[in-house]
C-alpha positions, 0 to 999 in steps of 0.5 A: 466509486471508479478506480482510477487505474494511476492511483491503483499503480500509486499506492501499489507501488510506494506500499512495496517500495515502503514494504522493501525498505522496512525490510531492509533495515529490519535486517539491519536492525537484527544484525546490529543486535546479534540477532543474525549475522551482520556479514550475510547481507554484504551486497544487498542493502544498497542495491535493495536501497535502488529498488525501493527508491525506483518503486518509490519514484515510479509511484510518484510518475504514476500520481501525475497521471490523476492530476488536471493540471500536473504543472500546479502539482505543487500547490497540492502540499499548500493545506497541510495543516487540514490536508492528508493528501497535502501531508502525504505530498510533503513526506514522500519526498521526505523519504525518498530522500531517506531511502537516497541517503541510506542506500548512498551510505551502503553502496559507496561505504561512506557510513561512518560510526557514531557512536559505540554501544556498551557491549561494543556494537558499532552504530554508523550513519546510516542506522540514524539515517534508516531510524528517520525512513522507518518513522517517514515511512509508517508516516506516509502510509498513514498519510495515504491511508487517512486520506481514504479513512478520513472520508464519514461519507464513505462507510466502506473506507471510514475504519480504522481497518483501512490504515492497517490495511494499508500497512500490512499489505505494503509491508507483506509485498516489500517483505516478500519482494526483499525475499525475491532480492535475496534468493539473487543476491544473498541467498543466506537470508532469504529465509530471514525475508521469507519467514517476515513476508509470509507473517505480514501476508498472513496478517493481512488477510486477516485486516482485509478478512474482517473488513470485508465482514465489516463492509458486509454488513454495512447497511445504507443510512440515505435513501431516496427520500432523504436524496431528493428532500420528500418524505411520501414513502412511495418513490419510483425514479425514472430519470437520473438527473441527465440525458446524458453521462456527467461527472457524477455518472462517470467518477463516483461509481466504477460502472462494473457487474455486480458480478465482476466486482465479486469474482475480483474480491475471490481472485484478490483473496486468492493471489494476494494472500492464499498463493503466496502463503502457500509460496512462502511456507513453500520456500522455507521449507525447501529453499526454491529461489523460484517461488520466491519470485511466483510469489513476488509476482502472485502477490503483486497482481492481487494488491492491484485486484485488491487495490481496484476493488478497494475503490470500487467497493465504496459506495458514494451515497450519491450513488442512491440518486445517480446510478439509476438509469431512466 
């Protein structure tokens, strides 16, 4: 498939925004349970939520550049019963509204206590909103991933690993971003986020590696014979069916040399996983804030490359016929 810059930005930015919100609420949940001190992140949850909302908004803006008729974007929610894209269009603004409300509670201090647990722990309104936001964040991950995983004819995408990769890579980037933000706003909490970021980065590497290994073993189930309905054992294609380029020749193939595709694969494995993991581990050992910023830059660049490869790797069956050049 042809990678579209708008969709690469959309999925990468949304994933980071979702992951950042999950990181923030994970920290609050740990503080609520008494695992970590609730005082360490004062002044962090609100600003981090603003950053998460900004990433979600930027991803939403990027999505409009992929629409042929942006003024009809509202119609994309009409088929929610059968379309994962429609479900994504519904869940995204709901999640953004939840993140806005969560951030506003922490920034303004308007965060009333709803109940107290038997141990005396106060559960405030932001906890309830955070639980709702967590559910919506994972729902959005699933909706976005299933847009691609539900396509049976694109075998590289039609796998539970696609969903796992979207969840793990987005969460990893969000926790890495949280660590970098914490190094500036709440330095004592940076190791908390860096440890989680390292764990999710390693899990993401394992999951993405498994999908690469799976896809490398895939073999075409179609041929020129089945493409044109002719059973003769020897068929030689001398034309792709058009005298000039068409939608078929542009939209379903990346048009790049396979050497470039292979290079992008190794680049994203290096920058999305290996380098960030090493830098995050370095922070846990040394406490350096600089390495967290470097880990974030490397990982975001690597995830952009990963998403490009994700689309380029998918081999549409129609390419058996239309990819050949006379």
